[in-house]
Phi, psi and omega in degrees: 000323185290330174297322183288318180299316179298315185294325178303305184301333182273328191238358184237132184294125191288056182284337180250149176260103188265160170271145193282076181206133171243122179271146174255316185203171177215151171216128181060240180258019183240136166254157185221130177274187179299340181262007176092358191277142179260153184222133166278121193267112176253034180232322175061036186069024192063067172067032187255303194276073184287343175258008185078177181273137171064039176300121180310315178295320178308302182307317180302309196288307178304315179297316176304319180286316181304329178284338181264302185201126177270311191205134162226177178287155177281009173284351180238163183275149167218152188282316182310317178302314174298319183287319171300313179306313180292332175284318176305318182300314189294313189271342181264329187082000170280182190258302185224155192224149173227146184245144186221203181250354182194176182291319180292327173298321178296319183297317178310298176311319177294321180300313179297315178300320179296317174289320180294317185278344176256346176073010178247174192243329191287140168239140173257128171235170175262151175303149186063018174287159175218124183232003183133181186244355182275173200298320184283312180298329181285332168302336188249015181261135197287312192294133187292328183297332175281325190269318191306317182288352190246006180286151007279143173258193184282154179210164359279151179221129171237141183259120186265136178301136188304128182052023177264101185297317188290329178284327177305308185296329177287325189260337168286132178210191183284359180263350188284121182278310182201160165251125187255128190225126161282115177299328164229123180286116188280298191290340185272356182121011183066089184231132185259140182287141179282153178295321183296321180299317180295325182290324174296316176311307191290321177299319187286331177300313189291327187281314194254343174082015176278171177265153169254125183245117171264129174268096182259020187298322182255342179263350179285168175057054176082351183312317195259007181092001169237156173306313179220150188296334174317327191286338179289333182263345182064043175232170177228107180296168173288320180221140175238136178247144183219161173182234181036263198278000181301333168223030175046045172119335175281130181302122171194150177220164181200150178244132173239140188226160165282161185312310191294331174291307186301324180298343176260359175275130191251160178309130162083009179281339183210168174187184172185127183295302178271354186298114180095012189297167182295325188289307187296325182289322178291331165304310188295310176311307177303315183295314185303310182300323172299309180309320183283314183295320180264016180049041186282343175289320171297316180301316181307318186285324194282315185277335169294330174296315178301306187300316182300319181291324184289315179300324174302321183295334175274358184092004180278163174246076186287145175243166174118191179219152182052230179262031172233099190236147172218156171210157177261160182260144184228160171060229186292350184259357185302133189057030178246028185297325177291316178301311179297322178299316176290329174289326178292321174307311175299330182272358179096019175230127178260115173247164181234144173246141177261343183203178172299342180241356184239135168257133185241131175246125187218063187274169177303148185290351182269005170317127178263163176293329176295322173294332179290324184286326183293317173293322178303319186288323174292315177298321183289333172291326180279325187257013177260000000 
């Protein structure tokens, strides 16, 4: 392991603050390091590996496509791309789709679409939002530490106070192209947008003519106990961005739009070399098939509720929906999230912190109650 750590320092740009473990393989909800030690994974590649590791159906479908065709230019037709778009139409209720390689790329494309079809420039985002690290997505990301080194970014952008209807009404106007919303903010610590706030957004859309853009990169594909978090509110945004769990670890992102938006998009206004290639689209189709056949969206709701109750037994006050949960540390453990994550790793449980005081849990959607109990015992040993 020391040789691996040394090699990383020699050859890799240090954008990541890594934990001292080298993973070799995974199965189900478990990861295994080079020494064979197993770890229960409550991070899932940060909400990506929705169907768990080495799922046999997933491996079979992706291998089958790998043997046939990995990539051709988007100058030509391929059926997995169209099959995926057709399937997404069914589960999202949106009309047309474009595929890219990541969540931040999906946000970039969505912002471009919003400006193009409205003819307006201004964006509204929420305080504590996170939408990505490329220049456009970064412009609507809240934390100054992410934005400041790369300014000037795109403008105008205004940040609305979270769930503050009065502030929203002050900031949206006839110059607004779109408001971009994470229905549940992930990177800030798993905070849910209120129903009342969403209602006012859609009311103001009718009045002022801006677009509503839901960033479902982290909340999509069953994570919250619904196919998409928008379904908890009973609304249909004009544009949705998606990625992460879309192909259970194989890179792909997507943008979904309503019919009236699609009609105003013109040829050559956006593109992607690798976006929507046959391999990524087949991986996404396989993921969706498994989510459906194994009732994993329902499982996320059921086991997520059980996990929340077990966390409450430990004295925490978890927030979130389904298998997207977060909780704050209190008392003697306050602001010790990094230490807690390291201790849990030593004991065989992989956790994630979003701040010095907040733990986030986004395990695979195949999680079982017995595995929740396993995690509970580890957490109990740490917090007792």
